[in-house]
C-alpha positions as CSV (number, residue, x, y, z in Angstrom):
1,M,108.3,83.0,78.1
2,L,111.2,85.4,77.0
3,I,113.9,86.1,79.6
4,N,112.7,88.5,82.4
5,Y,116.1,90.4,82.7
6,L,115.4,91.7,86.0
7,S,114.5,88.8,88.2
8,K,117.0,87.1,86.5
9,R,119.8,89.3,87.7
10,L,118.6,89.8,90.9
11,L,118.4,85.8,91.2
12,V,122.3,86.0,90.1
13,A,122.9,88.6,92.6
14,L,121.1,87.0,95.6
15,T,122.1,83.4,94.8
16,A,125.4,83.2,92.6
17,L,127.8,80.7,94.1
18,A,131.6,81.4,93.6
19,T,133.3,78.3,95.2
20,T,136.9,77.7,94.8
21,M,139.2,74.5,95.5
22,A,142.7,74.2,95.3
23,S,144.1,73.5,91.6
24,A,147.5,73.0,90.1
25,A,147.1,76.2,88.0
26,G,146.2,78.2,91.6
27,Q,142.6,78.5,92.6
28,T,139.8,77.2,90.8
29,I,137.0,79.7,90.8
30,F,133.5,78.4,89.6
31,H,131.4,81.5,89.2
32,V,126.8,81.2,87.9
33,I,126.6,83.8,85.3
34,T,122.7,83.6,85.1
35,Y,119.8,80.6,85.7
36,E,118.0,79.7,82.7
37,S,114.8,77.9,82.9
38,R,114.8,76.1,79.1
39,L,118.1,74.7,78.5
40,G,117.1,71.4,77.3
41,G,117.4,70.4,73.8
42,P,120.2,70.4,71.6
43,F,123.0,72.6,73.4
44,G,126.2,74.1,73.1
45,I,128.1,76.9,73.7
46,S,130.5,79.4,71.2
47,E,132.2,82.9,71.4
48,G,131.2,84.7,68.7
49,S,133.0,88.2,69.4
50,P,135.3,89.0,72.6
51,G,132.9,88.7,75.8
52,V,129.4,87.5,74.3
53,L,128.6,83.8,74.2
54,Y,125.9,82.0,71.4
55,F,124.2,79.0,72.1
56,N,120.5,77.5,71.9
57,S,117.9,77.1,74.1
58,G,115.0,74.4,74.9
59,T,112.2,74.6,74.1
60,N,108.4,76.0,74.3
61,P,110.6,78.5,72.9
62,S,113.2,76.9,71.0
63,T,115.4,79.9,71.5
64,A,118.5,80.9,69.7
65,L,120.3,83.7,72.1
66,S,123.5,85.7,73.4
67,I,124.7,86.2,76.6
68,T,127.9,88.7,77.6
69,T,129.9,86.9,80.3
70,Q,128.6,89.5,82.5
71,G,125.5,87.9,82.2
72,T,123.1,89.9,79.7
73,Q,121.3,88.1,77.4
74,T,119.6,88.8,74.1
75,V,117.1,86.6,72.4
76,L,117.7,86.7,68.8
77,A,115.2,84.0,67.3
78,A,112.3,82.0,69.2
79,F,110.3,79.3,67.6
80,P,106.8,78.7,68.2
81,S,106.1,75.8,70.7
82,G,106.2,72.2,69.3
83,Y,109.2,73.5,67.0
84,N,112.4,71.5,68.0
85,L,115.9,72.8,67.3
86,T,118.5,70.0,66.2
87,S,121.3,71.5,65.7
88,L,123.9,73.9,67.8
89,L,124.2,77.3,66.7
90,L,127.7,78.0,64.9
91,S,129.0,80.7,63.6
92,S,129.8,80.9,59.9
93,A,132.0,82.4,57.2
94,D,129.0,85.1,56.4
95,G,129.3,86.6,60.0
96,R,125.8,84.9,60.7
97,F,125.4,82.0,63.0
98,Y,123.4,78.8,61.9
99,S,121.5,76.4,63.3
100,S,118.3,74.2,62.2
101,V,114.9,73.6,63.7
102,E,112.5,70.5,63.2
103,P,108.7,72.4,62.8
104,G,107.2,68.8,62.9
105,V,107.5,65.4,61.1
106,G,108.9,64.9,58.2
107,S,110.7,68.2,57.4
108,A,113.5,70.5,58.7
109,N,114.6,73.7,58.1
110,V,118.3,75.5,58.5
111,F,118.0,79.1,59.8
112,S,120.2,81.7,60.7
113,V,120.3,84.8,62.9
114,S,122.8,87.9,63.2
115,S,123.8,89.1,66.6
116,N,121.0,91.2,66.4
117,P,117.2,90.4,67.4
118,G,114.8,89.6,64.4
119,S,117.6,88.7,62.3
120,R,116.2,85.2,61.5
121,Q,116.2,83.9,57.8
122,V,114.6,80.5,57.7
123,Y,116.0,78.8,54.5
124,A,113.6,76.0,52.7
125,S,112.5,72.7,54.1
126,Q,114.9,70.2,53.7
127,S,113.8,66.1,53.8
128,I,117.0,65.7,55.7
129,I,117.3,66.9,59.3
130,P,121.2,68.1,60.0
131,F,122.5,67.9,63.7
132,M,125.6,70.4,62.6
133,T,128.4,70.2,64.9
134,Q,131.1,72.2,63.6
135,N,132.2,75.0,60.5
136,L,134.5,74.1,58.1
137,P,137.4,75.9,55.9
138,D,135.5,76.2,52.5
139,G,132.5,78.0,54.3
140,T,130.4,75.7,54.6
141,L,128.9,73.5,57.7
142,L,129.6,69.5,58.8
143,G,127.4,67.6,60.4
144,T,125.4,64.2,61.0
145,A,121.9,63.9,59.4
146,A,119.1,61.6,58.9
147,A,116.5,60.7,56.5
148,T,112.9,61.6,57.5
149,T,111.4,59.1,55.5
150,A,113.0,56.0,55.4
151,N,115.5,57.0,58.4
152,P,119.0,56.2,56.8
153,W,122.0,58.2,58.6
154,Y,124.5,60.4,56.8
155,V,127.8,62.3,57.2
156,A,126.6,65.8,55.4
157,K,127.5,69.0,54.6
158,V,125.1,72.1,54.9
159,D,125.8,75.2,52.8
160,L,124.9,78.9,53.6
161,K,121.6,78.6,51.9
162,G,120.8,75.8,54.1
163,I,120.9,73.4,51.5
164,V,121.8,69.8,53.1
165,T,124.4,67.3,50.7
166,P,125.1,64.2,52.0
167,I,128.7,62.6,51.8
168,Y,128.1,59.5,53.0
169,Q,125.1,57.1,53.5
170,F,125.6,54.6,56.9
171,P,124.1,50.8,56.3
172,A,120.4,50.0,57.4
173,G,120.9,50.2,61.4
174,D,123.9,52.2,62.4
175,R,122.9,55.3,63.4
176,A,125.9,57.9,63.1
177,L,126.4,60.2,66.4
178,I,128.6,63.1,65.6
179,V,131.4,63.7,63.5
180,T,134.5,66.2,63.5
181,Y,136.8,67.6,60.2
182,A,140.5,66.7,61.0
183,S,143.6,68.3,59.6
184,D,144.4,65.8,57.0
185,G,140.9,66.5,55.3
186,N,139.0,64.1,56.4
187,Y,135.9,63.2,58.9
188,Y,136.3,61.5,61.9
189,G,132.9,60.3,64.2
190,L,131.2,58.2,66.3
191,A,128.5,55.7,65.4
192,E,126.4,52.9,66.3
193,S,125.5,49.7,64.8
194,G,124.9,47.6,68.4
195,P,128.4,48.2,69.2
196,G,130.0,51.3,68.8
197,Y,132.8,52.5,66.4
198,L,134.8,55.5,65.6
199,F,135.3,56.1,61.8
200,R,137.1,57.9,59.2
201,V,135.0,59.1,55.8
202,T,137.1,60.9,53.2
203,P,135.4,63.9,51.4
204,S,134.6,61.3,48.1
205,G,132.4,59.1,50.6
206,T,134.6,56.0,51.6
207,L,134.2,54.5,55.0
208,T,136.9,53.1,57.1
209,K,136.1,51.7,60.5
210,L,139.0,52.4,63.0
211,V,138.2,51.4,66.1
212,N,135.3,49.3,67.7
213,F,133.9,49.9,71.2
214,P,131.9,47.3,72.7
215,N,128.3,47.2,73.0
216,G,126.6,50.1,75.0
217,S,129.8,51.8,76.0
218,L,129.1,55.2,74.0
219,G,125.7,55.8,75.6
220,P,123.1,58.4,74.7
221,Q,125.2,61.1,75.3
222,S,127.9,60.1,72.8
223,D,126.6,63.8,70.8
224,T,130.4,64.9,72.2
225,P,132.4,65.6,69.4
226,L,135.8,63.9,69.2
227,L,138.5,66.8,69.6
228,Q,141.6,67.0,67.1
229,A,144.3,68.7,69.8
230,S,146.9,70.8,69.0
231,D,149.3,67.4,68.7
232,G,147.3,66.4,66.1
233,N,146.1,63.3,67.6
234,L,142.2,62.7,68.6
235,Y,140.6,62.6,71.8
236,G,137.1,61.3,73.0
237,V,134.9,59.8,75.6
238,T,132.8,56.7,75.8
239,N,129.7,58.0,78.2
240,Y,129.5,54.6,79.8
241,G,131.9,51.2,79.0
242,G,135.4,51.0,80.6
243,A,136.6,48.7,83.2
244,N,134.1,49.9,85.7
245,S,131.1,50.8,83.1
246,A,131.2,54.4,83.8
247,G,133.3,56.0,81.0
248,T,136.3,56.4,79.5
249,I,138.6,58.9,77.9
250,Y,140.9,58.2,75.2
251,K,143.4,59.2,72.5
252,V,143.1,57.9,68.8
253,T,145.6,58.8,65.8
254,L,144.5,59.5,62.6
255,S,145.7,56.1,61.6
256,G,143.4,54.3,63.8
257,Q,145.8,54.0,67.5
258,Y,144.2,53.7,70.1
259,T,144.6,54.6,73.7
260,L,143.3,54.4,76.7
261,L,144.0,57.6,78.9
262,H,141.5,57.2,81.8
263,T,138.5,55.0,83.0
264,F,136.1,56.0,85.5
265,P,135.3,54.7,88.7
266,N,131.7,52.9,89.2
267,N,130.2,55.9,91.3
268,S,127.3,58.5,91.1
269,T,129.9,60.9,89.9
270,S,131.0,59.5,86.6
271,F,129.9,59.0,83.0
272,P,131.8,62.0,81.5
273,A,130.2,64.1,78.4
274,T,132.1,66.7,77.1
275,L,135.9,67.0,76.3
276,I,137.6,70.6,75.4
277,E,141.3,71.1,74.8
278,G,142.6,74.5,77.3
279,S,145.0,76.7,76.3
280,D,147.9,75.3,78.8
281,G,147.7,71.8,76.5
282,N,145.3,69.9,78.8
283,L,142.0,68.7,78.0
284,Y,139.0,70.0,80.3
285,G,135.4,68.0,80.6
286,A,132.6,67.4,82.4
287,T,130.7,64.4,83.9
288,L,126.9,63.6,83.7
289,G,127.0,62.3,87.3
290,H,123.7,60.3,88.3
291,I,121.7,62.9,90.2
292,P,118.8,60.6,90.9
293,S,121.1,58.3,93.0
294,G,122.4,61.1,95.4
295,G,125.4,62.1,93.0
296,Y,126.3,65.5,91.0
297,S,128.3,66.5,88.1
298,E,132.2,67.0,87.9
299,I,134.9,69.3,86.1
300,F,138.0,67.5,85.5
301,R,141.2,68.4,84.0
302,I,143.1,65.7,82.1
303,T,146.4,65.6,80.8
304,K,147.5,64.1,77.1
305,S,149.5,61.1,79.3
306,G,146.2,60.4,81.5
307,Q,146.8,62.1,84.7
308,Y,143.2,63.0,85.8
309,T,142.3,66.5,88.6
310,L,139.4,66.6,89.5
311,L,138.7,70.3,89.4
312,F,135.1,71.2,90.7
313,A,132.2,69.2,92.0
314,M,129.1,70.5,91.1
315,S,127.4,69.2,94.4
316,N,125.1,72.0,95.2
317,I,122.6,71.8,92.1
318,T,120.3,74.1,92.8
319,A,123.5,76.4,93.2
320,D,125.6,75.0,90.6
321,G,123.7,73.2,88.1
322,A,124.3,69.6,87.0
323,C,125.5,68.2,83.6
324,Q,125.2,67.1,80.8
325,C,127.2,70.4,80.3
326,S,128.9,72.0,77.1
327,L,132.5,73.6,77.6
328,V,134.3,76.4,75.7
329,Q,137.3,78.4,76.5
330,G,137.0,82.5,75.8
331,S,139.3,84.3,74.5
332,D,140.2,85.5,77.9
333,G,141.2,82.4,79.1
334,N,138.1,81.6,81.4
335,I,136.1,78.2,80.8
336,Y,132.3,78.7,80.0
337,G,129.6,76.4,79.6
338,T,126.3,75.7,80.2
339,A,124.6,73.5,82.5
340,L,121.3,71.4,81.1
341,S,119.7,71.0,84.4
342,G,120.0,72.1,88.1
343,G,119.4,75.9,89.2
344,P,116.6,77.3,91.5
345,S,114.6,76.3,88.7
346,N,116.0,72.8,87.7
347,G,116.2,74.7,83.7
348,G,120.1,75.2,83.7
349,V,122.8,77.2,84.7
350,I,125.4,79.3,82.6
351,F,128.5,79.6,84.4
352,S,132.3,80.3,84.3
353,L,135.6,78.5,85.4
354,E,138.1,80.5,85.9
355,L,141.7,78.4,86.4
356,G,144.3,81.2,85.7
357,L,145.0,79.6,82.5
358,P,146.5,82.0,79.4
359,K,144.8,83.7,76.6
360,P,144.2,80.9,73.8
361,A,146.7,81.0,70.9
362,P,145.5,81.6,67.6
363,R,145.5,78.5,65.0
364,A,145.3,79.3,61.5
365,Q,144.7,76.2,59.4
366,N,143.4,77.2,56.5
367,F,143.1,80.1,53.9
368,R,141.5,80.7,50.9
369,P,141.7,82.0,47.9
370,A,145.4,80.6,48.0
371,S,146.4,83.8,45.3
372,G,145.3,87.0,44.4
373,A,146.2,90.6,43.8
374,V,146.3,93.5,46.1
375,G,142.3,94.0,47.4
376,T,141.4,90.6,47.5
377,Q,139.7,89.3,50.3
378,V,140.9,86.3,51.9
379,R,139.4,83.9,54.3
380,I,141.3,82.5,57.2
381,W,140.5,79.5,59.0
382,G,141.1,77.9,62.3
383,S,140.6,78.4,66.0
384,N,140.7,81.2,68.9
385,L,141.2,84.1,66.2
386,L,139.3,86.4,67.7
387,S,140.6,90.6,67.5
388,A,143.0,89.2,65.0
389,S,145.5,91.4,63.1
390,V,147.3,90.0,59.6
391,E,150.1,90.5,57.9
392,F,150.8,89.5,54.4
393,N,154.8,88.3,54.5
394,G,155.0,91.1,57.0
395,V,152.9,93.9,55.6
396,A,150.0,94.8,57.7
397,A,146.2,94.6,55.9
398,T,144.3,97.5,56.9
399,T,140.9,95.7,56.9
400,V,140.3,92.7,58.9
401,S,137.4,91.3,60.4
402,N,136.1,88.5,62.5
403,S,133.2,86.1,61.6
404,G,133.3,84.4,65.0
405,S,136.3,82.9,66.7
406,N,137.0,80.8,64.1
407,Y,136.9,83.3,60.3
408,V,139.3,86.1,60.2
409,W,138.6,87.9,56.4
410,A,141.3,90.2,55.7
411,T,141.8,92.1,52.5
412,V,145.8,92.2,51.0
413,P,147.3,95.2,51.3
414,A,149.2,97.9,48.9
415,G,152.9,96.4,48.6
416,A,152.1,92.5,49.8
417,T,154.6,90.3,48.4
418,T,154.1,86.5,48.5
419,G,154.4,84.8,51.5
420,P,153.1,83.2,54.2
421,I,150.2,84.9,56.5
422,T,150.9,86.0,59.8
423,I,148.1,86.2,62.4
424,T,148.2,87.8,66.0
425,T,145.5,88.3,68.8
426,P,145.5,88.9,72.4
427,G,146.4,85.0,73.2
428,G,150.0,84.9,70.7
429,T,151.2,84.7,66.9
430,V,150.7,82.6,64.5
431,T,152.4,82.0,60.8
432,T,150.8,79.7,58.2
433,H,153.4,77.0,56.8
434,A,151.5,77.7,53.0
435,S,152.6,81.1,51.3
436,F,149.5,83.7,49.8
437,T,150.7,84.3,46.4
438,V,150.4,88.2,45.2
439,E,149.3,88.4,41.5
């Protein structure tokens, strides 16, 4: 069933809750943007253009949507009953958003949409099912993947024609959960083999186990990607495990040094499953809670040294929703999220969390090509790059465009000389370490 926009807006107007709690940043304001009826399935949320969020939604039908921060939704693609979405909806270097769908047993298809309805493209069927989690500097997409026959698991890349290419095949019995690209050019993730482990895979396909987790500590919702924060370290959660068997937050250096930051108490509001970095340098996340036993989900802040603060308790399931949640910080500084369940129909909630955070500063981590003549299009990859202006060694590019918050395309302007590239957004300015060579 497609969304009934009028009834949705009326429902929000009548029942949306704005609740405040004291926090170190001032007031925490939780606001329901809209209630959903089908937020099951793979979920995640990203900002594709200023004030416009993109996400996948549930089953019957499985749907790719956009929603403005004011609550206006647009259905971008809907699949027939029985089609299961298997990946997040990711922005890409070509201005489209990619995900994957499983139409039946034994095959999967990558598909993409633009920001407009009716723009869906479905690519050739693949025998390896991709679970894509991140876009990459070279313009491809990263994820784990599973074969549809013998069921080995892989770290894999997906190109913009939908072709899945394995990088590393895990031993029989090991299940890859998530994978993240890090600044050293390697891939880091979590896998299970009875006990779980944190791994590094090189681009050439060599695996190293860095951290071993006790059996059962990762939990069924351990598809939360590892976060490489601005300090260069990796941060992650275990859904279960720890001293109280209720989950942990931890830090790992790229060399594998593990630090436990927080152990959750053994109660019905624990079990973390989401983690992002905010523009203030702190980490923000959400717990699953245990709703059947009278618990509820919580949204929290934790410093990189481990100081934990409860920000909002989603104790009114009908009004606030219930996690599993996904979070993203928008270019306006607010945190936006999807709650998988809760709301009047128990179909989920899309919400914002206003914490008084500054607009996120841009990070420019890679650009390609490294050299070119005036008129060359240069692709810059990083994060928080929406509404960017670009300078080549101090000379402003007159042609600049975004492709989601991770990519900026800029054309080398007349008068540019060899030197670094500077990117400026409403959140600040960043200059690349490497220089672009003007030929």
